[in-house]
N, CA, C and O of each residue as an XYZ file, in Angstrom:
704
protein
N       8.747    -32.689     57.294
C       7.848    -33.614     56.261
C       7.023    -32.679     55.528
O       6.711    -31.580     55.986
N       6.474    -33.338     53.776
C       6.229    -32.513     53.223
C       4.429    -32.228     53.423
O       3.652    -33.171     53.580
N       3.957    -30.700     53.380
C       2.546    -30.730     53.588
C       1.574    -31.299     52.615
O       1.939    -31.359     51.441
N       0.536    -31.673     52.894
C      -0.359    -32.174     52.323
C      -1.252    -31.289     51.336
O      -2.013    -30.783     52.160
N      -1.654    -30.767     50.062
C      -2.423    -30.157     49.275
C      -3.638    -30.611     49.449
O      -3.915    -31.707     48.962
N      -4.702    -29.817     50.233
C      -6.169    -30.110     50.033
C      -6.840    -31.009     48.788
O      -6.979    -30.322     47.776
N      -7.238    -32.250     48.658
C      -7.796    -32.464     47.214
C      -8.934    -31.493     46.876
O      -9.602    -30.783     47.627
N      -8.976    -31.649     45.571
C      -9.906    -31.054     44.837
C     -10.927    -31.240     45.006
O     -11.198    -32.428     45.181
N     -12.326    -30.039     45.073
C     -13.201    -30.434     45.487
C     -14.360    -30.443     43.740
O     -14.677    -29.470     43.056
N     -14.644    -31.651     43.567
C     -15.241    -31.971     42.306
C     -16.288    -31.028     42.372
O     -17.035    -31.221     43.331
N     -16.637    -29.868     41.503
C     -17.736    -29.091     41.614
C     -18.438    -28.927     39.966
O     -17.753    -29.160     38.970
N     -19.385    -28.644     39.911
C     -20.138    -28.524     38.689
C     -19.403    -27.776     37.979
O     -18.768    -26.843     38.470
N     -19.381    -28.125     36.519
C     -18.968    -27.184     35.679
C     -19.457    -25.836     35.274
O     -20.525    -25.662     34.686
N     -18.468    -24.705     35.680
C     -19.407    -23.674     35.244
C     -19.471    -23.006     33.664
O     -18.526    -22.914     32.880
N     -20.911    -22.561     33.446
C     -21.292    -22.479     32.333
C     -20.320    -20.728     31.574
O     -19.992    -19.703     32.171
N     -20.169    -21.104     30.185
C     -19.538    -19.895     30.042
C     -20.620    -18.921     28.945
O     -21.225    -19.360     27.967
N     -20.626    -17.486     29.471
C     -21.697    -16.890     28.603
C     -21.142    -16.375     27.671
O     -19.934    -16.141     27.680
N     -22.118    -16.033     26.445
C     -21.448    -15.460     25.183
C     -21.399    -14.071     25.572
O     -22.169    -13.550     26.378
N     -20.449    -13.494     24.956
C     -19.799    -12.731     24.778
C     -21.300    -11.409     24.189
O     -22.111    -11.539     23.272
N     -21.170    -10.589     24.902
C     -22.079     -9.285     24.629
C     -21.719     -8.454     23.325
O     -20.563     -8.133     23.052
N     -22.708     -8.170     22.626
C     -22.140     -7.345     21.197
C     -21.354     -6.148     21.837
O     -21.218     -6.253     23.056
N     -20.906     -5.233     21.361
C     -19.570     -4.259     21.387
C     -20.540     -3.074     20.928
O     -21.295     -3.608     20.116
N     -20.833     -1.939     21.030
C     -20.954     -1.127     20.276
C     -19.922     -0.011     20.605
O     -19.690      0.477     21.711
N     -19.230      0.353     19.150
C     -18.488      1.060     18.595
C     -18.420      2.661     18.420
O     -18.543      2.789     17.202
N     -18.331      3.550     18.798
C     -18.820      4.998     18.244
C     -17.741      5.588     17.298
O     -16.620      5.928     17.677
N     -18.113      5.656     16.273
C     -16.907      6.079     15.100
C     -17.304      7.776     15.411
O     -18.443      8.229     15.521
N     -16.196      8.429     15.497
C     -16.121      9.670     15.338
C     -16.732     10.424     14.333
O     -16.063     10.146     13.337
N     -17.837     11.425     13.907
C     -18.024     11.807     12.917
C     -17.377     12.518     11.974
O     -17.855     12.508     10.840
N     -16.207     13.253     12.228
C     -15.527     13.356     11.493
C     -14.721     12.308     11.066
O     -13.848     12.954     10.486
N     -14.410     11.168     10.949
C     -14.041      9.885     10.691
C     -14.969      9.341      9.446
O     -14.816      8.651      8.439
N     -15.747      9.873      9.937
C     -16.922      8.738      9.082
C     -16.970      9.529      7.801
O     -16.704      9.059      6.695
N     -17.398     11.007      8.091
C     -17.069     11.595      6.947
C     -15.923     11.678      5.917
O     -16.032     11.857      4.704
N     -14.766     11.505      6.672
C     -13.770     11.278      5.390
C     -13.864     10.334      5.203
O     -13.640     10.205      4.000
N     -14.162      9.059      5.795
C     -14.145      7.816      5.033
C     -15.600      7.881      3.693
O     -15.720      7.071      2.775
N     -16.192      8.634      3.868
C     -17.797      8.719      2.776
C     -16.977      9.212      1.748
O     -16.668      8.409      0.867
N     -16.438     10.696      1.655
C     -15.470     11.326      1.028
C     -14.596      9.821      0.132
O     -14.791      9.177     -0.898
N     -14.063      9.819      0.737
C     -12.770      8.660      0.189
C     -13.506      7.522     -0.356
O     -12.916      6.847     -1.199
N     -14.660      7.203     -0.029
C     -15.149      5.721     -0.615
C     -16.100      6.301     -1.826
O     -16.331      5.668     -2.856
N     -16.522      7.383     -1.581
C     -17.380      7.881     -2.869
C     -16.088      8.076     -4.280
O     -16.333      7.514     -5.348
N     -14.868      8.840     -4.133
C     -13.899      8.639     -4.827
C     -14.017      7.273     -5.526
O     -14.578      6.984     -6.582
N     -13.156      6.311     -4.419
C     -12.951      5.103     -4.940
C     -14.036      4.430     -5.651
O     -13.845      3.314     -6.136
N     -15.371      5.139     -5.766
C     -16.513      4.104     -6.572
C     -16.307      4.884     -7.668
O     -16.126      4.199     -8.675
N     -16.263      6.155     -7.867
C     -16.367      6.778     -9.191
C     -15.099      6.418    -10.077
O     -15.131      5.983    -11.229
N     -13.747      6.741     -9.148
C     -12.987      6.267     -9.924
C     -12.678      4.786    -10.409
O     -12.075      4.758    -11.481
N     -12.935      3.675     -9.901
C     -13.234      2.247    -10.083
C     -14.587      2.330    -11.268
O     -14.517      1.828    -12.391
N     -15.442      2.858    -10.884
C     -16.626      2.985    -12.035
C     -15.609      3.533    -13.634
O     -15.720      2.888    -14.677
N     -14.790      4.636    -13.541
C     -14.428      5.062    -14.683
C     -13.552      4.440    -15.635
O     -13.463      4.731    -16.828
N     -12.713      3.288    -14.817
C     -11.626      2.563    -15.301
C     -10.411      3.027    -15.375
O      -9.987      3.845    -14.559
N      -9.706      2.563    -16.358
C      -8.294      3.207    -16.909
C      -7.984      4.345    -16.153
O      -7.135      4.432    -15.265
N      -9.103      5.627    -16.779
C      -8.732      6.890    -17.070
C      -8.667      7.284    -15.426
O      -8.190      8.322    -14.966
N      -9.310      6.110    -14.628
C      -8.801      7.170    -13.173
C      -8.343      6.463    -12.258
O      -8.655      6.500    -11.068
N      -7.257      5.497    -13.002
C      -6.307      4.656    -11.905
C      -5.682      4.792    -11.172
O      -5.434      4.042    -10.228
N      -5.086      6.224    -11.530
C      -4.151      7.508    -10.367
C      -5.186      7.367     -9.306
O      -5.007      6.791     -8.233
N      -6.600      8.107     -9.812
C      -7.294      8.623     -8.636
C      -7.860      7.404     -7.496
O      -8.174      7.670     -6.335
N      -7.904      6.102     -8.077
C      -8.553      4.864     -7.673
C      -7.520      4.777     -6.430
O      -7.777      4.670     -5.231
N      -6.211      4.860     -7.119
C      -4.836      4.300     -5.806
C      -4.764      5.461     -4.709
O      -4.596      5.219     -3.514
N      -4.938      7.007     -5.345
C      -4.612      7.608     -4.312
C      -5.788      8.092     -3.517
O      -5.711      9.068     -2.772
N      -6.897      7.373     -3.697
C      -8.321      7.293     -2.801
C      -7.875      5.832     -2.020
O      -8.077      5.717     -0.811
N      -7.611      5.364     -2.358
C      -7.175      3.784     -1.313
C      -6.167      4.211     -0.605
O      -6.310      3.867      0.568
N      -5.127      4.859     -0.804
C      -3.912      5.308      0.090
C      -4.609      6.479      1.175
O      -4.242      6.342      2.342
N      -5.316      7.307      0.975
C      -6.118      8.132      1.835
C      -6.858      7.405      3.017
O      -7.001      7.590      4.225
N      -7.283      6.425      2.011
C      -7.736      5.530      3.264
C      -7.032      4.459      4.299
O      -7.332      4.164      5.456
N      -6.153      4.067      3.575
C      -5.185      3.499      4.132
C      -4.177      3.918      4.928
O      -3.729      3.208      5.829
N      -3.635      5.388      4.599
C      -2.370      6.336      5.665
C      -2.801      6.942      6.486
O      -2.251      7.346      7.511
N      -4.276      7.133      5.982
C      -4.960      8.471      7.368
C      -4.895      7.898      8.721
O      -5.356      6.772      8.906
N      -4.298      8.652      9.809
C      -4.519      8.241     11.431
C      -5.646      8.803     11.966
O      -6.087      9.950     11.893
N      -6.130      7.603     12.633
C      -6.314      6.167     12.137
C      -6.545      6.132     11.005
O      -6.809      7.119     10.318
N      -6.459      4.557     10.478
C      -6.811      4.287      8.892
C      -8.392      4.365      8.932
O      -9.088      3.619      9.620
N      -8.802      5.228      8.219
C     -10.093      5.333      7.772
C     -11.116      4.278      7.698
O     -12.293      4.491      7.990
N     -10.596      2.963      7.246
C     -10.887      2.164      6.761
C     -11.764      1.154      8.191
O     -12.182     -0.003      8.237
N     -11.747      1.943      8.888
C     -12.267      1.729     10.378
C     -13.388      1.958     10.526
O     -14.113      1.254     11.229
N     -13.888      3.274      9.730
C     -15.125      3.658     10.230
C     -15.747      3.243      9.808
O     -16.859      3.097     10.315
N     -15.275      2.544      7.980
C     -15.955      1.506      7.768
C     -16.546      0.385      7.999
O     -17.286     -0.281      7.274
N     -16.097      0.173      9.290
C     -16.137     -1.275      9.605
C     -15.704     -2.212      9.358
O     -16.388     -3.206      9.603
N     -14.236     -2.414      8.693
C     -13.150     -2.876      8.853
C     -12.368     -2.921      9.911
O     -11.762     -1.938     10.339
N     -12.330     -3.882     10.331
C     -10.987     -4.425     11.772
C      -9.365     -3.891     11.449
O      -8.618     -3.152     12.090
N      -9.209     -4.560     10.264
C      -8.073     -4.627      9.520
C      -7.506     -4.468      8.142
O      -8.134     -4.914      7.182
N      -6.520     -3.946      8.008
C      -6.219     -3.366      6.404
C      -6.747     -4.551      5.591
O      -7.497     -4.281      4.653
N      -6.396     -6.045      5.878
C      -6.536     -7.221      5.225
C      -8.001     -7.382      4.448
O      -8.406     -7.608      3.307
N      -8.899     -6.958      6.637
C     -10.167     -7.273      5.572
C     -10.609     -6.021      4.396
O     -11.079     -6.403      3.325
N     -10.493     -5.031      4.568
C     -10.571     -3.962      3.660
C     -10.011     -4.051      2.264
O     -10.801     -3.912      1.330
N      -8.653     -4.281      2.004
C      -8.492     -5.095      1.284
C      -9.328     -6.215      0.270
O      -9.664     -6.175     -0.913
N      -9.474     -7.185      1.315
C     -10.121     -8.300      0.704
C     -11.778     -8.223      0.223
O     -12.319     -8.840     -0.694
N     -12.273     -7.405      1.021
C     -13.756     -7.097      0.726
C     -14.313     -6.019     -0.417
O     -15.233     -6.049     -1.235
N     -13.256     -5.027     -0.045
C     -13.357     -3.784     -0.619
C     -12.952     -3.581     -2.059
O     -13.487     -2.808     -2.854
N     -11.604     -4.643     -2.351
C     -10.928     -4.141     -3.654
C     -10.820     -5.505     -4.399
O     -10.980     -5.832     -5.575
N     -10.466     -6.216     -3.189
C     -10.304     -7.696     -4.152
C      -9.078     -7.736     -4.966
O      -9.062     -8.156     -6.123
N      -7.936     -7.238     -4.263
C      -6.836     -6.944     -4.831
C      -5.583     -7.749     -3.644
O      -5.773     -7.755     -2.427
N      -4.744     -8.173     -4.097
C      -3.404     -8.720     -2.758
C      -2.664     -7.262     -2.754
O      -2.397     -6.489     -3.674
N      -2.482     -7.211     -1.602
C      -1.556     -6.102     -0.585
C      -0.421     -5.574     -1.523
O      -0.564     -4.444     -1.990
N       0.703     -6.306     -1.841
C       1.698     -6.267     -2.395
C       1.469     -5.000     -3.676
O       2.015     -3.904     -3.800
N       0.142     -5.881     -4.751
C      -0.009     -5.285     -6.045
C      -0.927     -3.248     -5.578
O      -0.759     -2.199     -6.200
N      -1.716     -3.482     -4.428
C      -2.016     -2.263     -3.817
C      -1.516     -1.451     -3.287
O      -1.982     -0.313     -3.346
N      -0.432     -1.721     -2.604
C       0.810     -0.775     -2.359
C       1.659     -0.688     -3.438
O       2.547      0.154     -3.306
N       1.648     -1.325     -4.492
C       2.785     -0.668     -5.282
C       1.938      0.281     -6.307
O       2.520      1.101     -7.017
N       0.358      0.089     -6.333
C      -0.036      0.853     -7.505
C      -0.401      2.525     -6.767
O      -0.548      3.546     -7.439
N      -0.474      2.459     -5.497
C      -0.600      3.141     -4.558
C       0.891      4.353     -4.576
O       0.970      5.581     -4.551
N       1.674      3.486     -4.619
C       2.981      4.573     -4.766
C       3.201      4.911     -5.832
O       3.350      6.120     -6.012
N       3.321      3.888     -7.096
C       2.985      4.655     -8.543
C       1.878      5.621     -8.606
O       2.094      6.654     -9.240
N       0.699      5.455     -8.041
C      -0.034      6.893     -8.471
C       0.117      8.369     -7.349
O      -0.405      9.479     -7.463
N       0.856      7.935     -6.499
C       1.454      9.068     -5.874
C       2.410      9.759     -6.728
O       2.698     10.856     -6.249
N       3.015      9.497     -7.848
C       4.233     10.058     -8.600
C       3.935     10.244     -9.702
O       4.408     11.264    -10.202
N       2.910      9.248    -10.701
C       2.544      9.196    -11.658
C       1.138      9.292    -12.083
O       0.181      8.958    -11.383
N       1.058      9.897    -13.594
C      -0.231      9.990    -13.700
C      -0.635      8.933    -14.626
O       0.118      8.299    -15.365
N      -1.991      8.801    -14.500
C      -2.665      7.906    -15.518
C      -2.084      7.610    -16.693
O      -1.858      6.415    -16.880
N      -1.684      8.610    -17.806
C      -1.156      8.635    -18.746
C       0.834      8.078    -18.698
O       1.558      7.785    -19.650
N       1.071      8.113    -17.617
C       2.615      7.721    -17.240
C       2.142      6.220    -17.279
O       2.569      5.525    -18.201
N       1.209      5.615    -16.256
C       0.803      4.466    -16.337
C       0.507      3.730    -16.998
O       0.554      2.529    -16.733
N       0.043      4.294    -18.250
C      -0.706      3.703    -19.721
C       1.297      3.766    -20.451
O       2.010      2.769    -20.565
N       1.584      4.767    -20.697
C       2.479      4.887    -21.278
C       3.739      3.447    -20.923
O       3.934      2.495    -21.678
N       4.290      3.645    -19.848
C       5.381      2.839    -19.090
C       4.999      1.463    -18.411
O       5.739      0.488    -18.539
N       3.906      1.416    -17.738
C       3.293      0.229    -17.028
C       3.662      0.632    -15.650
O       4.388      1.620    -15.545
N       3.304      0.066    -14.663
C       3.325      0.433    -13.004
C       4.896     -0.195    -12.570
O       5.792      0.354    -11.929
N       4.843     -1.527    -13.174
C       6.406     -2.116    -12.858
C       7.541     -1.263    -13.200
O       8.447     -0.698    -12.588
N       7.160     -1.381    -14.383
C       8.677     -0.001    -14.594
C       8.580      1.337    -13.788
O       9.588      1.769    -13.229
N       7.514      1.929    -13.725
C       7.245      2.972    -12.825
C       7.938      2.466    -11.395
O       8.995      2.909    -10.945
N       7.175      1.526    -10.833
C       7.832      1.771     -9.437
C       8.871      1.334     -9.256
O       9.428      1.476     -8.168
N       9.399      0.709    -10.224
C      11.502      0.166    -10.085
C      12.001      1.872    -10.516
O      12.984      2.419    -10.017
N      11.437      2.266    -11.141
C      12.000      3.615    -11.553
C      12.008      4.682    -10.627
O      12.839      5.583    -10.740
N      10.762      4.666     -9.290
C      10.679      4.790     -8.387
C      11.334      4.777     -7.111
O      11.371      5.656     -6.251
N      11.737      3.876     -7.129
C      12.541      2.954     -6.088
C      14.052      3.827     -6.749
O      14.736      4.595     -6.073
N      14.290      3.491     -8.090
C      15.677      4.118     -8.541
C      15.937      5.687     -8.140
O      17.097      6.080     -8.269
N      15.079      6.500     -7.724
C      14.583      7.954     -7.545
C      15.189      8.170     -6.603
O      16.176      8.902     -6.534
N      14.489      7.329     -5.405
C      14.548      7.358     -3.925
C      15.910      6.897     -3.706
O      16.849      7.623     -3.378
N      15.955      5.741     -3.891
C      17.816      5.752     -3.516
C      18.773      6.211     -3.926
O      19.806      6.258     -3.260
N      18.650      6.751     -5.352
C      19.635      8.046     -5.549
C      19.621      9.360     -4.856
O      20.680      9.984     -4.788
N      18.419      9.901     -4.276
C      17.641     10.712     -3.366
C      18.401     10.272     -1.742
O      19.040     11.036     -1.017
N      18.123      8.991     -1.524
C      18.991      8.443     -0.272
C      17.993      8.189      0.538
O      18.105      8.272      1.761
N      16.900      7.848     -0.075
C      15.348      7.792      0.776
C      14.513      7.789      0.449
O      14.564      7.412     -0.722
N      13.202      8.072      0.851
C      11.996      8.321      0.101
C      11.552      9.784      0.043
O      11.646     10.500      1.040
N      11.078     10.222     -1.103
C      10.778     11.282     -1.682
C       9.977     11.834     -0.611
O       9.394     10.949      0.015
N       9.709     13.274     -0.105
C       8.349     13.794      0.667
C       7.215     14.583     -0.110
O       7.221     15.550     -0.871
N       6.033     13.572      0.523
C       5.273     14.426      0.385
C       4.762     13.542     -1.825
O       4.934     12.433     -2.332
N       4.404     14.325     -2.125
C       3.972     13.856     -3.679
C       4.865     14.914     -4.135
O       4.404     16.020     -4.419
N       6.015     14.675     -4.218
C       6.944     15.447     -5.446
C       6.784     14.967     -6.604
O       6.667     13.771     -6.874
N       6.771     15.907     -7.378
C       7.042     14.991     -8.793
C       7.849     14.566     -9.696
O       8.856     15.239     -9.918
N       7.637     13.479    -10.360
C       8.638     13.252    -10.715
C       8.685     13.188    -12.162
O       7.672     12.600    -12.542
N       9.519     13.583    -13.269
C       9.780     13.517    -14.754
C       9.418     12.868    -15.401
O       9.537     13.226    -16.573
N       8.694     11.403    -15.145
C       9.779     10.310    -16.048
C      10.175     10.442    -17.281
O      11.321     10.026    -17.454
N       9.675     10.850    -18.171
C       9.793     10.981    -19.765
C      11.407     11.791    -19.938
O      11.828     12.041    -21.068
N      12.065     12.083    -18.923
C      13.206     13.232    -18.935
C      14.224     12.475    -18.087
O      15.335     13.002    -18.146
N      14.156     11.274    -17.234
C      14.674     10.618    -16.796
C      15.587      9.496    -17.476
O      15.171      8.717    -18.334
N      17.126      9.529    -16.882
C      17.999      8.584    -17.680
C      18.660      7.551    -16.336
O      18.962      7.755    -15.160
N      18.676      6.297    -17.319
C      19.044      5.370    -16.279
C      20.746      4.224    -16.440
O      21.001      3.303    -17.217
N      21.354      4.692    -15.615
C      23.144      3.971    -16.154
C      22.167      2.261    -16.361
O      21.357      1.596    -15.715
N      22.954      2.184    -17.779
C      22.636      0.886    -18.185
C      24.060      0.556    -18.530
O      24.926      1.413    -18.356
N      24.415     -0.848    -19.095
C      25.680     -1.394    -19.569
C      26.371     -0.596    -20.393
O      27.531     -0.201    -20.279
N      25.195     -0.281    -21.643
C      26.192      0.839    -22.968
C      26.151      1.700    -22.659
O      26.075      2.444    -23.637
N      26.146      2.539    -21.262
C      25.720      4.042    -20.886
C      24.719      4.331    -20.587
O      24.592      4.155    -19.375
N      23.527      4.851    -21.210
C      22.378      5.307    -19.852
C      21.151      5.156    -21.370
O      21.470      5.186    -22.559
N      19.671      4.987    -20.749
C      18.805      4.667    -21.527
C      17.504      5.787    -21.135
O      17.909      6.497    -20.215
N      16.321      6.104    -21.470
C      15.539      6.846    -21.507
C      14.348      5.314    -20.916
O      14.337      4.159    -21.343
N      13.397      6.031    -19.707
C      12.945      5.095    -18.834
C      12.002      4.446    -20.063
O      11.782      3.234    -20.058
N      11.560      5.145    -20.914
C      10.658      3.963    -21.883
C      11.182      2.798    -23.023
O      10.505      1.922    -23.563
N      12.626      3.107    -23.191
C      13.660      2.158    -23.067
C      14.056      1.337    -22.328
O      14.562      0.507    -23.083
N      14.208      0.895    -21.052
C      14.577      0.132    -20.076
C      13.554     -0.738    -20.079
O      12.385     -0.603    -20.441
N      14.143     -1.647    -19.631
C      13.441     -2.818    -18.891
C      13.540     -2.771    -17.285
O      14.429     -2.236    -16.623
N      12.446     -3.440    -16.839
C      12.493     -3.476    -15.266
C      13.548     -4.071    -14.587
O      13.772     -3.969    -13.381
N      14.342     -4.849    -15.606
C      15.405     -5.752    -14.617
C      16.436     -5.040    -15.098
O      17.416     -5.578    -14.581
N      16.920     -3.903    -15.964
C      17.897     -2.887    -16.394
C      17.737     -2.046    -15.213
O      18.725     -1.866    -14.501
N      16.399     -1.399    -14.852
C      16.338     -0.757    -13.804
C      16.881     -1.145    -12.479
O      17.672     -0.431    -11.863
N      16.360     -2.504    -11.970
C      17.033     -3.125    -10.963
C      18.545     -3.141    -10.841
O      19.244     -2.766     -9.900
N      18.946     -3.752    -12.213
C      20.753     -3.569    -11.975
C      21.158     -2.207    -11.654
O      22.076     -2.067    -10.846
N      20.589     -1.154    -12.187
C      20.823      0.084    -11.955
C      20.934      0.687    -10.351
O      21.754      1.373     -9.740
N      19.672      0.051    -10.040
C      19.712      0.091     -8.086
C      20.446     -0.589     -7.458
O      20.989     -0.202     -6.422
N      20.586     -1.636     -7.927
C      22.016     -2.656     -7.115
C      23.151     -1.458     -7.174
O      23.817     -0.876     -6.318
N      23.026     -1.372     -8.748
C      24.571     -0.574     -8.554
C      24.716      0.743     -7.732
O      25.751      1.342     -7.441
N      23.478      1.031     -7.443
C      23.332      2.652     -7.083
C      23.359      2.473     -5.319
O      23.489      3.373     -4.489
N      23.217      1.232     -5.121
C      23.413      0.274     -3.552
C      24.621     -0.204     -3.199
O      25.019     -0.345     -2.043
N      25.300     -0.493     -4.345
C      26.885     -0.919     -4.002
C      26.720     -2.493     -4.147
O      27.539     -3.263     -3.645
N      25.590     -2.932     -4.880
C      25.272     -4.571     -4.442
C      25.475     -4.766     -6.196
O      24.684     -5.599     -6.637
N      26.356     -4.169     -7.218
C      26.263     -4.862     -8.594
C      26.431     -6.147     -8.530
O      27.294     -6.619     -7.790
N      25.572     -6.978     -9.353
C      25.641     -8.372     -9.445
C      24.415     -8.922     -9.253
O      23.848     -9.821     -9.875
N      23.922     -7.992     -7.907
C      22.340     -8.740     -7.490
C      21.462     -7.896     -7.766
O      21.461     -6.768     -7.272
N      20.582     -8.321     -8.601
C      19.262     -7.242     -8.909
C      18.212     -7.318     -8.138
O      17.256     -6.645     -8.523
N      18.043     -8.040     -6.979
C      17.044     -8.121     -6.101
C      17.112     -7.129     -5.009
O      16.242     -7.109     -4.138
């Protein structure tokens, strides 16, 4: 014969207490690094296009540090840091951080961020993976295979660079 379970008693509802404030102690050395990086970022932002690469190198220092320095600035996530401090979307920031790692402000002005990003992808693909550290790339001397031979970066389109990358990867015919 099945056992009967005891009936549930009707008790008064329990009140839920509000969470208390949490105090987080930030390591003084991380706070110092955060302060230095944000000072560089603010200075570069104020200088505009002349300090484009310095701006994105400062952002990279903040984001790529372990642990990320934005935590010392009171941001719980990368997304919160990007939205509240920079007002730019993640893909643009990451592309610009990558371009700033290898290109100067003058090269960005000459070739544009999208073309430089595609050129960096080409070099990394040809290299077999990401470059180590801040390996310099001489963008002016690079040549890219196109349908009619080779072209300098200044003479190529982003689409031609994507086609060259696809050819290197063995995906000829697909440009993405």
